[in-house]
N, C-alpha and C positions, 0 to 999 in steps of 0.2 A: 287696447291698442291706442296709439296716438292718432286721433282722428280730427280732421278739419271739417266740422259739420257744415260750414258755409258752402262746402263743395258738393254736399249730398242732400241737404234739406232744401228742396226747391219750393216754388210758390204753392204747388198743389200736393206734393208727395215727397217721399224720400227716394233718391235714385243715385246709384253710383256703381263703380267697378268693385267686384268681389274677388279676392279678399283685400285688394290694394287700398280701397277707400273705406270699406266697412266689412264687418264679419259677424259671426254668431254672438260674440260677446257684446258687440254694440247693439245687435238686434234684441238681446235680452234687456238691455237698458231702455230701448225704445218701448218694449212691451210694458215695463214698469212705469214709464212716463205716461204712456197711453192710458194705463189703468188709472193713474192719479188724476190726469187732466179730465178724463171723461167722468170720473167719479162713479163708474158703473160697477155693479155687483157681478156682472157677467158680460163676456164679450164672445164674438165669433171670429175665427181665423181660418183663412184658406190660402192656397198657393197654386202657382202655375207649374209648368213642366221643366223649368230651368234646373240644371243640376244642383245649384245652390239653394233652391227654394225650400225643399223639405227641412233642411237643417236650420235655415234662418227662421222659418215659420215656427218650428218647434221651440227655438230659443226665445222668440218673442212670447210664445205661450207660457214658457217657464217664468219669464220676467213678470208677466201679468199675474200668474198664479201665485208667485212669491209675495205679491202685494195683497193677497186675499181674494183675488178675482177668479170666479169660475170661468173656464175657457172651453168653448165648444169648437173643436177642430173639424172642419168639413173636408179637409184634404184637397186633392186635385179639383180645381174648379176654374171657370172663367171669372173675370171680374164682375160681370153682371150676375153671375150665380152667387157670388159673395154678397152683392147688393140685395139680391133676393132674400138671402138668409138674414141679413141685417133688418130688412123690412118685415119679413114674415115673423121673425122671432122678437122683434123690437129691441135689438141689441146693437151696441157699437161693433164695428168690424174692422178687420185689417186684412188686406190682400197682398200677398207677396208676388210681385211681378215687375218686370221692367218693360211691359207692353211690347212695343215693336223694336226696342233697342237690341243691339248685338248680344251674343251669348254671355259675354264677360260681365254684363250689367245685371243688377237686380234692384228691387225697390219695394216700397210699401205704400199702398194707397189706403188711407184710413177714412173712416166715416163714423158718425155718431149713430144712435139708434134711428131706424127708419131711413138708412142710407144717406143721411144728411152729411154733406161734405166737410172734411177737416182740411183746411188750408191755412195759409199764413195768418189770416185774420180770424180764423175760427178754431184755433187750438194748436196748430202746428208750431207756431213760434214758442208757445209755452212748453210744448214737448221737447223742442230743441234745447231750450234754456235749462230744463231739468236734466237732460242727458249731459249737457256740458258741465253742469254743476257736479253731477256724480262722477264724471271723468276726472274732475279736479280734486274732489274731496272724498272719494270712495263711494262704493255702491250704497243704494238706499237700504234702510232698515227693513227686513222682511216682516210681514204681518204675523201676528201670533198664530193665526190659523190660516195656512195656505189654501188657495182655491183648488178645486178639482179640475183636471184636464180630461175631457171625454171626447169621443168621436161620434159624429152623426152624418149619415148620408143625406144629401139634399138634391141630387141630380134629378131623380124622378119627380119630386115635388116642384122643382124649378120648371121642368119641362111641362108638367101638367098646368102650372099657373100660366105660363106663356100661351099655351094652346087654348086656355079658357078665355083669353083676351082677343083672339082672332079666330074666326070660323073658317077652317080650311077643309071641312068634311065634304062639301059639295062642289069643289073646284074640279076642273078637268085635270087629268093626269099630266104632270109637267116633268120634263127631263131636266134635272138640275145638276150642274157641275159645281161642286164646292171645293175651293182650295183653302185648306186650313193652315197652310204654311208651317206644318209640324207644330202648330200652336194649339190652344185650348179648344178651338172649334172642332178638332178631331175627337175631343172628349164629349162635347155637348151636342153636336149635330145629330149623331146616330140616335140618341135618345129623344131629342125634340122632334125629329122628323119621323120617328117610328110610327107606322100605322097610317100615315098621311098619304094621299094620292100623289106621291112623288117618286119618280125613278131617279134615285140618287147616284151620281157618279163622283166618288170621293177622290180627292187629290191630296197627298201629303197629310194623311190623317194620323200617321204615327207620331206620338208625342216625343219630341226631340228638341230640347232647349239649345242644341248647338246649331239648329237651323241648317241642315245639310243641303237643302234644295234652293232656297232663296230666303232673304230676310223676310220676316213676318210683318212687313210694312207695305200694305197695298196702296198707300198714297203715292209711292214711287212707282211710276209706270213700268219700270223694269221688272217689278215683282208680280205683275199680273200677266206677263207675256205667256207663261205656261197655261194659265187659265183661259186666256183668249183663244189660244191654239186648240185647246181641248174642246171648248165649246163649239168651235167650227167643225172639228173632226167628228164630234158626237152628234151634230145636228141638234144640239140642246136648245131648250127654250130660254135658258138664263144661266149665267154664271155668277157665283157669289164668292167673294174672298173675305176672310176674317183676318184681323191682325193677331199678334201673339197671344194677347189675353182675351181675345174674342169679344171685346166690348164695342168694336167698330165693324161695320160691314160695308163692302164695296160691291157694286153690281156691274156686270157687263151684259149686253143684250144678246139675242140669238145670232147676230153677226160677229160677236166678239168685241163690239165697240163699247167703251166705258160709258156708263150712265152717270151724269153729274150728281154728286151728293145733294146739290141744291134741288135737282129735279126729284130726287127721292124724298127730300124734305117736303116739297110741295105736294107730291103724291100722297104721302102719309098724312100730312096736314089735312088734305081734302077728305081723306077717309075718317080721320078722328073727328073732324067737324061734322061729317055726315052722321056719325054715331051719336053726336052730341046735339042733334037737332039744328045744326047750322049755327051754333053759338059757341063761343069760347075764344080764349086768347092763345096765340101761337107765338113762341119766342124764336127769333132767328138772329144769328150774329151778323155783324155789318159787312162781312165779305160773302154772304150768300147772295145768290142771284136776285135781281129785281123780280124774277118770276115768283119767288116765295111770297112776299107780301101781296102781290097781285092775286095769286091763287087763293090765299087766305081770305082776302076781302071778297072775292067772287063767290066764295062758299059761306059767306056770312060771318066770318071770324074777324078778330082784331089782331093784327100783327104788332109785335113789340120787338124793337131792334136793340141789341145789346153788344157789349164788347165781346171779343173773342175769348174763349176759355170756359171750361165747365163750371167753375165756381160762380161766374157771372150768370151763366144760363140757369144754373140750379137756384141761385138766389132770386132771380126774376120769376122763375117758375113758382117758387114758394110765395113771393110777394103778390103776384097777380092771379094765382090759382090757375095758371095756364094748363091746358090739356096736353100740349105737345111742344117740343122744342127741337130745333135742328141746327147743326153747324156744317159748314162746307168741308170740314175735316172728317165727315161721316160719323160724328157722334149724334145719336138720336135719343131724346129724353121724353119720358112718358109720365103723365100724372098717375096713371094706373100702376106704374112701377116705381112709386115713391119718388117721383121727379128725377130718378137716376137714368143713366144712359145704358141702353142695351141694343147692341147690333142685331142680336137674334130676333127680338121683337120687331124691329124695323124690317128684317128679312122676311119674316112671316107676313107682314102687311103687304110687301111687294109681291110675294107669291100668291096671296089671296086676291090681290088686284089683277094680276096677270091671269091666274087660273079661273077667275070669275067672268072672263069674256074671251073672245076668240082671236083678237088681234095679237100680233107679235109685240114683244116688249118695246121695240123701237117705236112702233106706232102709238102704243099706250102712253109712253113718257113724252112724246113730242109736244103735247099741250102744256107740259110742265117745264119745258126746256126752250125758252123763247129768245134767248140772247146768246151772244158769243163771249165767252170768258177767256182770260189769259191763263188761268191757273195761277198758283202762287210762285212768284219769281223772287229769289233771294239774291241780294247784292251785298258783298262784303264792303264795309266802309270804315274809314278811319275815325269819323266823328258822326255818330248817328244824329245828334241834335242839329249840327250844322247842315247836314245834307237834307234833313227833314225841313229845316227852316228855309233852305233854298227852294225846295219844291213849293212850300207855302207862298213864298214871295213871288214865284212865277205865276200863280193863279189868283192871288188875293186881289180883290177889287175889279176883277174882270167881269164885265156885264154878262148876266145869264148863268153865272156859276154860283153854286152854294158850297161853302166850306164848313166842315164841322170837325171837332177834335175829341169825339167820344173815345176813340181808340186810335192813336196815331193821327193821321190826317185823311179825311175823305173829301173828295171834290166831285160834285155832281153837276152834269149838264143835262140838256133835254134828251140827248140820245147816247150818253155814256157816263160812266162814273169810274173813279179809281180810289183805292185806299192804300196808303203807305204807313206801315207801323213797324216800330223797332222790335227786334227780338229781345227778350228779357235775359237770355243766357249767352248770346253770341253777338259779335260785332256786325250784325246784319240789319238791313232794311228789307221788309217783305212787301212786295207790290202785288196787288190784285186789281185787275181792270176788267170792265165789261162794257159792251156796246151793242147796238142793234144789228150791226153786221160786222163781218170779219175785217173789212178795210178800216172802219172807224176804230175798232178795237186795236188793231195793229198800230194805227197812227198815234193814239193816245198812249199806248203801252211804250212805244219807242221814244216818244217825246219825254215821258216821265223818267224812263231809264237813263236817258241822256243826262238829265239833271242829277239824278241820284249818283251816277257813276262819274260825273264831273268831267 
């Protein structure tokens, strides 16, 4: 097919509409290119529940096998299950998923052995260039001896590994509502939770890549309304929502109120530091709450602030030897999980913390949720650079303020901060603001929005 790879090869993955932007013939070329760039003798491949995923995944496997690479297919899996396989087997991996995107999309998340990320600066650019070259000049030469394609089940081993990292055997029985959004949580949760003191109330566990109930994107408040309602109806202790490929988890308390991913980051960080004798580095991106570095320091750890995005978090995890990392988008990274992100392991930590004491979740997380945040507010702008420069001009040189440009622009005062950063893929500026109380947050939020929107 005539493909514009600039439209589908993103900073961290491949993603686009099937079959309009890419199809199985292109997936086969990506498989061949992945084999060549990684130089691996064997790889592991998995896929989510989207209708196009099995065919794309198998085509990728064919492309890699034609280059002499042995392929282990693990079939239906969550993204963190694929990372588990990459880490446990010591093989590069490819996961076919478009995460929380609508049904017509699909994509490939790729990693090197040990779940090390493949992004623009770590192999994805070379993969794209190879595919473009082959589209222009014909398919690559096959190897003299093609690789074998075999199947291996990993769900039980994945579940056992996660349960070995968090002790849930002695917690009180918890009533837990889980909304899988017709995504891969419906595949992994029953096995991971089996035999635990959990009274599970499943919602939308049927694997259906057309997402008949709601989009599998719990970051949008509209998509957790059903979960909130069910938690209240059931009198449950907690509600958990997973995104489409189940690598992120979102939490609501027993009243159905959302728990900030920053509060979850702080809670899990405290637990991981406790396991580590109060020592260790914890990574957090620059739009997580002030609560996160505060809690990390209070528990003896060292907080390290990074740009937004999993490639930056994973790079810092590796560089610093960090024990844990968290993002406000509900991605949670663990040293014990090859520095990769796993929503399921974060969920198990929250359940262990909740079930290990008698207070409701709202009381438990209160100490980790100390400030008032705006959430991420997107504004469409004609000129990202000009609008960002206007914001900087308004606050530069003002006494008592600190400005930094690690990722977009962050401005910090004694009792508030905000960050404005441009989207890489859309004409948007993204604002996050936080303050010590609602009035101060609303004031700075509205002030900055007025500048952005001109």
